[in-house]
Structure formats: C-alpha cells, structure tokens
N, C-alpha and C positions, 0 to 999 in steps of 0.2 A: 504493500500500500504506500503510495507516494503522497506526501502532504503537498498542498498547493504552495506555490512560491509566495513568500511574504515580502511586501514592499512597503516602504514608508515614504510619504511625500513631504518634501521640505516646504513649510508654509511661507518661507521667505522667497525662494527662487523657483519653486515648483518642480524641482528635480525629484525623480523617484530613485530610491536606493533599495536594491535587493538586500535581504537580511538573512543571516545564518540563524539557525535555531538558538544558538547560544549568545547571540548579540543582545545587549541590553541598551547600548547607546551607539549611535553612529554619527560621524561628523560629515556634514555636507561640504562640497567644494567651496560653497560661498561662506563657510565658516560657522554656520549654525550647528549647534549640537542638538540632535534629535533624540529624545527619550523614546524608547520602544516598549510598548506593552502589547504582548501577543496573547490572545485568548484562544485556547485550543478547545474545540468541540469534540467530545468523545462520542 
C-alpha cells in the first residue's frame, strides 16, 4: 500500500514542497519556515 504524496504550500510565494514522512519542518526557497502537520487516516 502506497501512501499519497504529501505536499505543503508556502503561503508567502506559493511554492509547493514535497514532504518525507519524517519531516516536521521544511524551509522554502524564499526563506519561510513551514511547520508541517500531517494527519494520517487509518
């Protein structure tokens, strides 16, 4: 079973960033730090 890819969108520049399952924070190229909250549905 493959989980769908998770992406987060930067509210500042609109870029989307793919996330690994273990990521909790990701930094955008524009310098914004994006906090990541992923909810899994079982």
